C-alpha positions in Angstrom: 0.1 -0.2 -0.1 1.6 3.4 -1.0 0.6 6.8 0.9 0.7 9.6 -1.0 1.8 13.2 0.5 1.4 16.6 -0.5 4.5 18.0 0.6 3.3 21.6 -0.1 0.5 21.1 2.7 1.5 22.0 6.4 0.3 19.4 8.9 -3.0 20.0 10.5 -2.0 18.7 13.8 1.5 18.6 15.3 2.9 16.1 17.6 2.7 16.8 21.4 5.6 15.4 23.6 4.4 12.9 25.9 4.7 13.2 29.6 4.3 9.5 31.4 1.4 9.0 33.5 1.7 7.5 36.8 -2.0 6.9 38.1 -5.4 6.1 36.8 -6.3 9.5 37.7 -3.7 11.0 35.6 -4.9 8.7 32.6 -8.4 9.9 33.4 -7.4 13.3 33.0 -5.2 12.9 30.0 -8.6 11.1 28.4 -10.9 14.0 29.1 -8.3 16.6 28.0 -8.0 14.5 24.5 -11.7 14.4 24.1 -12.1 17.9 24.6 -9.2 18.8 22.0 -11.1 16.4 19.6 -14.4 18.2 20.2 -12.7 21.7 19.7 -10.4 20.5 16.7 -12.5 18.0 14.7 -15.7 19.0 12.4 -18.9 17.4 12.7 -18.4 15.9 9.3 -14.8 14.5 9.5 -14.5 10.8 10.1 -11.7 8.7 11.0 -10.6 10.9 14.1 -8.4 9.9 17.2 -5.0 10.1 18.4 -1.6 8.4 16.9 0.9 7.5 19.7 4.2 7.6 18.5 6.4 5.1 20.4 9.8 5.8 21.7 11.0 2.5 20.2 9.3 2.8 16.7 6.0 2.6 15.3 2.8 4.1 15.7 -0.7 3.1 17.6 -3.8 5.1 16.2 -6.7 4.9 18.7 -10.1 5.8 18.2 -12.7 5.4 21.0 -16.1 5.3 21.1 -18.7 4.5 24.2 -18.2 0.5 23.8 -14.8 0.1 22.2 -11.4 1.3 22.0 -10.2 0.7 18.2 -6.2 0.5 17.6 -4.6 0.3 14.2 -0.8 -0.8 14.8 1.6 0.0 12.4 4.1 -3.0 11.5 6.9 -1.2 13.3 5.2 -0.9 16.4 4.2 -4.8 16.6 6.4 -5.3 19.5 3.9 -3.7 21.5 1.3 -6.5 20.9 2.0 -8.5 24.0 1.2 -5.7 26.4 -2.0 -4.7 24.3 -2.9 -8.7 24.9 -2.4 -8.4 28.4 -4.4 -5.2 29.1 -7.1 -6.8 26.8 -7.0 -10.2 28.3 -7.2 -11.4 24.9 -5.2 -13.1 22.0 -3.7 -10.7 19.2 -5.7 -10.3 16.1 -4.6 -11.6 12.9 -4.1 -8.1 11.3 -3.2 -4.8 12.6 -6.5 -3.9 14.2 -7.4 -4.5 17.8 -10.8 -3.9 19.1 -11.1 -3.6 22.9 -13.9 -3.0 25.5 -14.2 0.5 26.2 -13.6 -0.2 30.2 -10.0 -1.3 29.1 -9.1 2.3 28.1 -7.6 3.6 31.3 -5.3 0.4 31.9 -4.4 0.6 28.1 -3.1 4.3 28.3 -1.2 3.4 31.7 0.4 0.5 29.9 1.8 2.4 26.9 2.5 5.6 29.0 6.1 4.9 29.4 6.7 3.8 25.8 5.2 7.0 24.2 7.2 9.8 22.8 4.3 12.0 21.3 0.8 12.1 20.7 -1.0 13.8 17.3 -4.6 14.4 16.9 -5.6 12.4 13.7 -8.4 13.2 11.2 -9.3 10.8 8.1 -7.5 7.9 9.5 -9.0 4.3 8.3 -9.6 2.4 11.4 -11.2 -0.4 9.2 -14.2 -0.7 10.9 -17.7 0.6 9.2 -20.9 0.9 11.4 -24.3 1.2 9.9 -26.9 2.9 12.2 
């Protein structure tokens, strides 16, 4: 799969350096701030929004949340983090790069990834691979 970039376009969102979180309350505060940032910066008609965690040791994890699930899209160079995600989810890794976790695992996931993250970037237009029809 090839990705085309318009090199003349400025990125809409810039990476934000990550500060490791230590407690569930820290993770809940980060989640609340992230949700607020999405509400402020993502248009009503935009899809594929969430956050990209850039890992210090390499790779990216794209995350989108809903009331009932946490969807993760793991880039190939971040597959090394699969055992941690499997432990948080208490599940076997999926066959592809897309993980769907119960929403109640979000705080544990954020805390588990916390020491591995270098930066985060808001994203829009990412294909999380899940189509919902309501």
